[in-house]
C-alpha positions as CSV (number, residue, x, y, z in Angstrom):
1,X,-39.4,24.5,-35.3
2,X,-40.1,20.8,-34.7
3,X,-36.5,19.9,-35.6
4,X,-35.2,22.5,-33.2
5,X,-37.4,21.0,-30.5
6,X,-36.1,17.5,-31.1
7,X,-32.5,18.8,-31.1
8,X,-33.1,20.5,-27.7
9,X,-34.7,17.3,-26.3
10,X,-31.8,15.2,-27.5
11,X,-29.2,17.6,-26.1
12,X,-31.0,17.7,-22.8
13,X,-31.1,13.9,-22.6
14,X,-27.4,13.6,-23.5
15,X,-26.5,16.3,-20.9
16,X,-28.6,14.5,-18.3
17,X,-26.9,11.1,-19.0
18,X,-23.4,12.7,-18.9
19,X,-24.3,14.4,-15.6
20,X,-25.8,11.3,-14.1
21,X,-22.8,9.1,-15.2
22,X,-20.4,11.5,-13.5
23,X,-22.5,12.0,-10.3
24,X,-24.4,8.9,-9.4
25,X,-21.4,7.0,-7.9
26,X,-20.8,9.8,-5.3
27,X,-24.3,9.3,-3.8
28,X,-24.2,5.5,-3.2
29,X,-22.3,4.0,-0.3
30,X,-22.2,0.6,1.4
31,X,-20.7,-0.8,4.6
32,X,-20.3,-4.5,5.5
33,X,-19.3,-5.6,9.0
34,X,-19.5,-8.8,11.1
35,X,-20.9,-8.4,14.6
36,X,-17.7,-10.1,16.0
37,X,-14.4,-10.7,14.3
38,X,-14.6,-14.4,15.0
39,X,-17.1,-17.3,15.3
40,X,-16.7,-21.0,15.9
41,X,-17.2,-23.7,13.3
42,X,-20.7,-25.0,13.4
43,X,-22.0,-21.8,14.9
44,X,-23.7,-18.7,13.4
45,X,-22.3,-15.2,12.7
46,X,-24.2,-12.0,11.7
47,X,-23.1,-9.9,8.7
48,X,-24.6,-6.4,8.8
49,X,-25.1,-4.7,5.4
50,X,-25.7,-1.0,5.1
51,X,-26.7,0.6,1.8
52,X,-27.1,4.4,1.7
53,X,-28.2,7.0,-0.9
54,X,-26.7,10.3,0.2
55,X,-28.1,12.2,-2.7
56,X,-31.5,13.7,-3.3
57,X,-32.2,11.8,-6.5
58,X,-34.1,8.5,-5.9
59,X,-33.0,5.2,-7.5
60,X,-35.7,2.9,-8.6
61,X,-33.4,-0.2,-8.7
62,X,-29.8,-0.5,-7.4
63,X,-28.1,-4.0,-7.5
64,X,-25.6,-4.5,-4.6
65,X,-23.4,-7.5,-4.8
66,X,-20.3,-8.9,-3.1
67,X,-18.5,-12.3,-2.7
68,X,-17.1,-14.3,0.2
69,X,-14.9,-17.4,0.0
70,X,-16.7,-20.7,0.3
71,X,-17.0,-22.2,3.8
72,X,-19.8,-20.0,5.1
73,X,-23.4,-19.9,3.8
74,X,-26.3,-17.5,4.4
75,X,-29.1,-18.9,6.5
76,X,-31.5,-17.5,3.8
77,X,-29.9,-18.3,0.4
78,X,-32.4,-16.1,-1.5
79,X,-30.4,-14.1,-4.1
80,X,-27.3,-16.0,-3.2
81,X,-25.4,-18.8,-5.0
82,X,-22.3,-20.8,-4.5
83,X,-19.7,-21.7,-7.1
84,X,-16.0,-20.8,-6.7
85,X,-17.2,-18.2,-4.2
86,X,-20.4,-17.4,-2.2
87,X,-22.1,-14.7,-4.2
88,X,-24.8,-12.4,-2.8
89,X,-26.8,-10.0,-5.0
90,X,-29.7,-7.9,-3.7
91,X,-31.8,-5.2,-5.4
92,X,-32.8,-2.0,-3.5
93,X,-35.1,0.9,-4.3
94,X,-33.6,3.9,-2.6
95,X,-35.3,7.2,-2.1
96,X,-33.3,10.4,-1.7
97,X,-31.3,10.5,1.6
98,X,-32.3,7.0,2.5
99,X,-30.3,4.4,4.5
100,X,-31.2,0.7,4.6
101,X,-29.7,-1.7,7.1
102,X,-30.0,-5.5,6.9
103,X,-28.7,-8.2,9.2
104,X,-27.7,-11.4,7.3
105,X,-27.2,-14.5,9.5
106,X,-24.5,-16.9,8.2
107,X,-23.7,-20.5,9.1
108,X,-20.0,-21.2,9.6
109,X,-19.5,-24.5,7.9
110,X,-15.7,-24.6,7.8
111,X,-12.9,-23.0,9.8
112,X,-10.9,-20.4,7.9
113,X,-10.4,-16.7,7.3
114,X,-13.2,-15.0,5.3
115,X,-12.9,-11.5,3.9
116,X,-15.1,-9.2,1.8
117,X,-12.8,-6.9,-0.1
118,X,-15.2,-5.1,-2.5
119,X,-18.9,-4.2,-2.9
120,X,-20.2,-3.6,-6.4
121,X,-23.2,-1.3,-7.4
122,X,-25.1,-1.6,-10.6
123,X,-27.9,0.7,-11.7
124,X,-29.7,2.0,-14.8
125,X,-29.7,5.5,-16.2
126,X,-32.9,7.5,-15.6
127,X,-34.2,6.6,-19.1
128,X,-33.1,2.9,-18.7
129,X,-30.9,3.1,-21.8
130,X,-27.6,2.6,-20.1
131,X,-26.1,0.5,-17.2
132,X,-23.6,2.0,-14.8
133,X,-21.3,0.1,-12.4
134,X,-19.2,1.1,-9.5
135,X,-17.0,-0.7,-6.9
136,X,-16.2,0.2,-3.3
137,X,-13.6,-1.2,-0.9
138,X,-15.2,-3.2,1.9
139,X,-12.3,-4.4,4.2
140,X,-14.3,-6.7,6.6
141,X,-13.2,-10.1,7.8
142,X,-14.2,-13.0,9.9
143,X,-12.1,-15.7,11.5
144,X,-13.9,-19.0,11.9
145,X,-12.2,-20.9,14.8
146,X,-11.9,-24.6,14.9
147,X,-14.9,-26.6,16.2
148,X,-15.0,-27.1,19.9
149,X,-14.7,-30.7,21.1
150,X,-14.6,-32.6,24.4
151,X,-11.1,-32.8,25.8
152,X,-11.9,-33.8,29.4
153,X,-9.9,-37.1,29.2
154,X,-6.8,-35.2,27.8
155,X,-7.2,-32.5,30.5
156,X,-7.2,-35.2,33.3
157,X,-4.1,-36.8,31.8
158,X,-2.3,-33.5,31.5
159,X,-3.0,-32.5,35.1
160,X,-1.9,-35.9,36.3
161,X,1.4,-35.8,34.4
162,X,2.0,-32.1,35.4
163,X,1.6,-33.1,39.0
164,X,4.1,-35.9,38.7
165,X,6.6,-33.7,36.9
166,X,6.3,-31.0,39.5
167,X,6.9,-33.5,42.4
168,X,10.1,-34.7,40.6
169,X,11.5,-31.2,40.2
170,X,13.0,-28.7,42.6
171,X,10.2,-26.2,43.3
172,X,10.6,-22.5,44.1
173,X,9.0,-20.7,46.9
174,X,6.1,-18.4,46.0
175,X,6.4,-15.2,48.1
176,X,2.6,-14.7,47.8
177,X,1.7,-18.2,49.2
178,X,2.3,-17.8,52.9
179,X,2.5,-21.1,54.8
180,X,3.7,-20.7,58.5
181,X,6.2,-19.1,60.9
182,X,9.2,-20.9,62.3
183,X,12.4,-20.2,64.2
184,X,15.2,-18.5,62.5
185,X,18.3,-20.5,61.3
186,X,21.6,-18.9,60.0
187,X,20.8,-19.9,56.4
188,X,17.6,-17.9,56.3
189,X,17.7,-14.6,54.3
190,X,17.1,-11.5,56.4
191,X,14.1,-10.5,54.3
192,X,12.0,-13.4,55.6
193,X,12.3,-12.4,59.2
194,X,8.9,-11.6,60.8
195,X,9.8,-8.8,63.2
196,X,6.4,-8.6,64.9
197,X,6.5,-12.3,65.7
198,X,10.1,-12.0,66.8
199,X,9.2,-9.2,69.2
200,X,6.4,-11.3,70.8
201,X,8.5,-14.4,71.3
202,X,11.8,-12.8,72.1
203,X,13.5,-14.9,69.4
204,X,14.0,-14.4,65.7
205,X,11.1,-15.9,63.7
206,X,10.9,-16.2,59.9
207,X,8.0,-16.6,57.4
208,X,7.8,-19.8,55.3
209,X,6.0,-20.1,52.0
210,X,4.4,-22.7,49.9
211,X,6.5,-24.2,47.1
212,X,4.7,-23.7,43.7
213,X,5.5,-23.8,40.1
214,X,3.4,-22.4,37.1
215,X,2.1,-25.3,35.1
216,X,3.2,-25.2,31.4
217,X,2.0,-27.3,28.4
218,X,3.5,-27.3,24.9
219,X,1.3,-28.7,22.1
220,X,2.9,-30.1,19.0
221,X,0.2,-30.3,16.2
222,X,0.6,-32.2,13.0
223,X,-1.6,-31.0,10.1
224,X,0.2,-33.0,7.4
225,X,-1.8,-35.5,5.2
226,X,0.7,-36.7,2.7
227,X,-0.7,-40.1,1.9
228,X,-2.4,-41.1,-1.3
229,X,-5.6,-41.6,0.6
230,X,-6.5,-38.4,2.4
231,X,-8.0,-38.2,5.9
232,X,-9.4,-34.7,6.3
233,X,-11.6,-35.8,9.2
234,X,-8.5,-36.8,11.2
235,X,-6.8,-33.5,10.5
236,X,-9.8,-31.5,11.5
237,X,-10.1,-33.6,14.7
238,X,-6.5,-32.9,15.6
239,X,-6.9,-29.1,15.0
240,X,-10.2,-29.1,17.1
241,X,-8.4,-31.0,19.9
242,X,-5.5,-28.5,19.9
243,X,-7.8,-25.4,19.9
244,X,-10.1,-26.8,22.6
245,X,-7.2,-27.9,24.8
246,X,-5.5,-24.5,24.5
247,X,-8.7,-22.8,25.5
248,X,-9.4,-25.0,28.5
249,X,-5.8,-24.8,29.8
250,X,-5.4,-21.1,29.4
251,X,-8.7,-20.3,31.1
252,X,-7.5,-22.3,34.1
253,X,-4.4,-20.1,34.4
254,X,-1.8,-22.4,32.9
255,X,0.9,-21.4,30.4
256,X,0.3,-22.9,27.0
257,X,2.4,-22.9,23.8
258,X,1.7,-24.3,20.4
259,X,4.0,-25.5,17.6
260,X,2.4,-26.6,14.3
261,X,4.1,-27.9,11.1
262,X,2.4,-25.2,8.9
263,X,3.2,-21.6,8.1
264,X,2.3,-18.9,5.6
265,X,5.2,-18.9,3.1
266,X,4.9,-15.1,2.8
267,X,5.8,-14.7,6.5
268,X,9.0,-16.7,6.4
269,X,12.2,-14.7,6.7
270,X,15.9,-15.8,6.9
271,X,15.8,-15.2,10.6
272,X,13.0,-16.1,13.0
273,X,10.0,-13.8,12.3
274,X,8.6,-12.5,15.6
275,X,5.3,-10.6,15.5
276,X,5.3,-7.3,17.5
277,X,3.6,-7.8,20.8
278,X,3.7,-11.6,20.7
279,X,6.3,-14.4,20.7
280,X,4.9,-15.9,17.5
281,X,7.8,-17.3,15.4
282,X,7.5,-18.3,11.8
283,X,10.3,-20.4,10.3
284,X,10.8,-23.0,7.5
285,X,9.8,-25.7,10.1
286,X,6.4,-24.2,10.9
287,X,4.8,-21.7,13.3
288,X,5.5,-21.7,17.1
289,X,4.0,-19.9,20.1
290,X,6.2,-20.3,23.2
291,X,4.3,-21.1,26.4
292,X,2.5,-18.1,27.8
293,X,-0.7,-17.2,29.5
294,X,-3.6,-14.9,28.9
295,X,-6.4,-14.3,26.4
296,X,-4.1,-12.6,23.9
297,X,-2.2,-15.9,23.6
298,X,-5.4,-17.7,23.0
299,X,-6.6,-15.3,20.3
300,X,-3.3,-15.6,18.5
301,X,-3.3,-19.4,18.6
302,X,-7.0,-19.5,17.5
303,X,-6.3,-17.3,14.4
304,X,-3.3,-19.5,13.4
305,X,-5.3,-22.7,13.8
306,X,-8.2,-21.2,11.7
307,X,-5.7,-21.2,8.8
308,X,-3.5,-24.2,9.6
309,X,-3.2,-26.7,6.8
310,X,-4.3,-24.3,4.0
311,X,-2.2,-23.7,0.9
312,X,1.2,-25.4,0.5
313,X,2.6,-24.4,3.8
314,X,2.6,-27.9,5.5
315,X,6.1,-29.1,6.6
316,X,7.2,-32.6,7.8
317,X,6.3,-33.2,11.4
318,X,9.7,-34.6,12.2
319,X,11.3,-31.3,10.9
320,X,9.1,-29.4,13.3
321,X,10.2,-31.5,16.3
322,X,13.8,-31.3,15.3
323,X,13.8,-27.5,15.1
324,X,15.3,-25.3,17.8
325,X,12.1,-23.3,18.3
326,X,10.2,-26.5,19.3
327,X,12.1,-27.0,22.6
328,X,9.5,-27.4,25.4
329,X,11.7,-26.1,28.2
330,X,10.0,-27.2,31.4
331,X,6.6,-27.7,29.7
332,X,4.7,-30.9,29.4
333,X,4.8,-31.9,25.6
334,X,1.5,-33.0,24.1
335,X,1.8,-34.5,20.6
336,X,-1.3,-34.5,18.3
337,X,-0.7,-36.5,15.1
338,X,-2.6,-39.3,13.3
339,X,0.5,-40.7,11.6
340,X,1.9,-43.2,14.1
341,X,4.0,-45.0,11.5
342,X,6.1,-42.1,10.4
343,X,6.1,-40.0,13.6
344,X,6.7,-42.6,16.3
345,X,10.5,-42.4,16.0
346,X,10.5,-38.6,15.8
347,X,8.5,-38.4,19.0
348,X,10.7,-40.9,20.8
349,X,13.8,-39.0,19.7
350,X,12.3,-35.7,20.8
351,X,11.6,-37.0,24.3
352,X,14.9,-38.8,24.8
353,X,15.4,-41.3,27.6
354,X,14.4,-39.1,30.6
355,X,11.5,-37.0,29.4
356,X,7.8,-38.0,29.2
357,X,4.9,-36.7,27.2
358,X,1.3,-37.3,26.1
359,X,0.3,-38.4,22.6
360,X,-3.2,-37.8,21.3
361,X,-3.8,-40.1,18.3
362,X,-6.9,-39.6,16.1
363,X,-7.9,-42.7,14.1
364,X,-10.9,-43.6,11.9
365,X,-13.7,-45.8,13.1
366,X,-13.3,-49.3,11.7
367,X,-9.5,-49.2,11.5
368,X,-6.9,-50.6,13.9
369,X,-5.0,-48.3,16.3
370,X,-2.1,-50.4,17.4
371,X,-0.1,-47.6,19.2
372,X,0.1,-48.2,22.9
373,X,1.4,-46.2,25.9
374,X,5.0,-46.8,26.9
375,X,7.5,-45.4,29.4
376,X,8.2,-42.3,27.2
377,X,4.6,-41.3,26.5
378,X,1.0,-42.0,27.3
379,X,-1.3,-42.5,24.3
380,X,-4.9,-41.2,24.2
381,X,-6.9,-42.6,21.2
382,X,-9.7,-40.6,19.7
383,X,-12.1,-42.4,17.4
384,X,-13.3,-40.3,14.4
385,X,-16.1,-41.0,12.0
386,X,-14.9,-40.6,8.4
387,X,-16.4,-37.8,6.3
């Protein structure tokens, strides 16, 4: 009788473990999401973690873990550690039908694209004699945009040079910018006749309009750092200047384009690869956004600059300037590069004898910056403290 009792107990325990092993994973769920899909370098973002037990059986201890690429850290690093990734592990006690939500502030230390692809659960069997594990897809991401920096001096120079360029060009009449009424001359088109004014005066009168032109700026960014001695602070300064300048110009209603000598090799095709809904082009020379306006243009540029310089996608700056997609059209060219020695000739050749542009030149504090403005371009130096 005693043997039969123990056999029944063992059979029940085995059956319980088999049932638990097959069922426990269907009860536990987790969801990770950032409050916004982007944040700025040096600012905070919030990661929301939701853990839920949809079954009736309670769990005394469930370990929930996930990993994020390095570059962001939790404000509270309890149960977190950094090695090749940022790892986060928390233990929850979950009653039946319970849902727990936690908000985890993170500090964005470095620009980039951060994803959480999988969440892992680990728990013990009811008798603590076995450990069970399960993975769930997460699919959450965060773009950390380049750090904002002061570009007031560059903005003033851009506006001054745009004004000079517009005065030197033939401007087109803007039919929405009414100026005055004058007498009709035979060369005036019929559509400009103001019939009410003509009836009052007894002579044909026409409307005149202000001459305007949409301001355009094309930024050429160099993220190459090919020397033996690396200068990451100068590269980051150049990217920050490009991002901040794009934001300021676009928010003032100007059309802005960006060409950068970096691209994701996986996006390159034999022909120019144009993203649906945008004019983003990816070629062997780099990535280019033709001049356009609006917040969609800004978001596309910010996402590209968040990744610029990563991997092995950097191309020579001269190759970018020599490519067909880099043509500025009627836009003011703004060059951002720290390498005056190798890129001076490429910039001069790009501008030719008649065009002018603006060169933003980051340099490290304590070093000489001999580059000076000339008839082809104006130089704005930006001193950077080395890392």
